[in-house]
Residue, then its C-alpha position, 0 to 999 in steps of 0.5 A: m859227942k854232940e858238942l864235938i860234932w857241933t864244934l867240928n862242923s863250924l870249922i869244916v864249913g869254914w875251911r871248906t868255904y875258904f879253900q874251895y877255889a884252891t888247886g887240888a882241893y878235891r883230893a885234899f878234902h878227901s884225905l882230910d875226910d879220911w883223916l878226920w874219920r880215923r881220928i874220931l874213931r881213935w877218940l871214941k876208942k879212948k873214951h869207950r875203952r871196953v867197947g870194940s870198934w865195930e860196936l862204936r861204928k854201929r852206934f855212932s855211924a850215920g849209916t851204910t848207904a851212899p850219902l851217909r857212908g863214912r859219917w859220924r853222928d850222935g842222935k840227929v847231929l851229923l858231922r859234915q865232910f870237907s868234900d860235901g861242898g865240892i870245888k869251884r872255879y873262878r868265873n871269867r878269870g883273865i889276866r887282870i882280876p879286879n880286886g876292888w881297887n883296879a876295877a870299875p863298880g860292877e865290872w867282873f872281868l877286865s879285858g886283856t892288857t895292851a899290845e905292849f904287854w903282849a910284845g914284852y911277854r913274847a920277848m921274855a918267852t923267847m929268851s932262853p937262859t944260857r946253859s953251861a956245858 
């Protein structure tokens, strides 16, 4: 169980770090936590066929208090959750986001675009596709 938890912890932290900026990540993280909890319980049931679910939860569950509820553990090794890290928003998000090639060094936010861009944008927004009845 310890080896499984160590392996899963590195995967969980990697996924959580990569997807923390995604839209709707909070809901997806909670559903992944629920899925992983049920999957580990199924794995434990197959491994310990003569032991009931209640006994497995009592033996491998981290606790019933709020910060540890719904977590698996083996000894002092605790399984991390996807929802631990939370989600983050991009700082200073604008129309043009610097990507390393289009920004000056140390520039985190590029100001809005030119007046020509906004004129074209407004012209495109007013156009409506013709609908055939």
